[in-house]
C-alpha angles and dihedrals in degrees: 000000000000114000113237112236121188121175125210087243091057093050091047090053090053094052100035133089119266110315095179131025123215118204105288111285111254118225103228101165140020141168096055119146108243097319114203105178146013130201143139140201115268111283095004116132094209127094120227113204123195116213120202092231093066108272131115112207124199120211123198109179104314095333115104126189136165111265098182131001116204096151093122090057100044130088111212103184114132111328093348122109142092097327113167145032131184130172119225113251086240094049093122089066106022103033091220125149137166135226135193119210144150111253115239093220106037098026087222128131113263125193109193138173124227131184129216117218088243129358090252096048118130093224143022128220115248089210090067091072122127121184113238101178141347129204119203111235129201118235097273120109099215139073099040096141100188106185117140128179152161130218131199086223089070105029120214096003117124115208117208124192119208130186124225091264099259147268116092131302091012092272095203093042089235096158092063095040112097090196090064126070091210121107091021148113106233125199122198142151108239115221122225092234095047132275124063145248125227121239109242091230095059105126101243101039108134093354114074138316131019116338095221094061114110100169136356146189096080126142106196113338092185099163125027136152147194118232102246091215103052109003098249111158121228119193124196104199114190113229132219120227103334122020140034116203146203117202119198122204118184114222110273094023137082097076108157095354118166112210093193110243126170093020092044130038107195108310097340139070107269109261112244095015117114097186114135116259116273117224120234101019115159117239118221121260087236138356137176139198133249092258084078104036140326110221121039119218108205116221144178143280102248112239100158095112096217099098114047092187092072101024109139093006125124111241117204139152148187128254096207097052100025090227124146126203141177123228126203119193119222143160091283131012117357117253112242122199126184115233132196112271128203091206137078127209122317096010113087107094105164151343123232145185128221124219093281100041103265110152125235138183120214126206133200086227087074097256126126123195131192106224097182132003132226137239112227113248120228110278094016096102091077091059094043092071098056095108095044093048092050091050092050091047092054091049092050091051093048 
């Protein structure tokens, strides 16, 4: 167990006005319908924006088109919706990508793969979908998490974050139940024809519980990320009535970790829960109280190279307050610095990276801001033109 250390300076930075100003955030997109996420394949100059209602939009410059429309399949009540998007590590050759959504009929989580006609195509066919995994959900409309992601530090493994299924106080204790995929971080190898295999080194294979579980004890890990430089995993787990938490998992670690929910909320015993203490739970790297904000939005370690003031820092925020901060890990307590935010309360829904590592903030009001740009890496310029080349090719054939 890692002791949680919070200095008075860190707490002051959380609650204060802006202590450090980034370059002014640049509005790069607007008019989206409840956008929840932004991402892009490595090296691709386009932005892929996930809308809660079931559509993925693709933005090239100022031009916006629909990349994939799953709106007829997606339930959007409460915290349900189209919630996650991840591009296959081989997307540049196979055109494959993955989504996480709540099914309109069953109300269950579905992780599915789709394939674009070519990697540079401006749209993907909804009929190409193949279900990779489903997670049975109870009848509540909250705590669906929905983030999915790959990392080069663990090739071919798809990580899937699930919430505890909803309501308050995790009434079925799903997060601590190893026979439930709720309140977990799952780790699978998606198969090209649908379905998945389980890595042999997953912690509960052949022992107890569900083989696909990698870590457990999470409440609603809505937004998470892998550090694109070294593969460290950062988890933003939304709290209940008291604490919001950031969990840090160094690359190559975290196997079988128990983050404590519902026994623990952040660094404290969950108020109103009388469950006995659970040995070996992992404390968050950092947590904060609801005097500062009430719904953490996990972010990214900035690796874009264009803003030295935040290079290598973890950028995160809070939906309730609209605040944005940077976090720097150290030998003791992390250093927290308040940053300028383009959003007010109850608007910030996500952060995102483009294909080169520029950092963005996404708002439910339909606006998308670039917080910090990126410096192209050697060899990346070839990939940056995928969308433009595909468009030119279609025009020449017309």
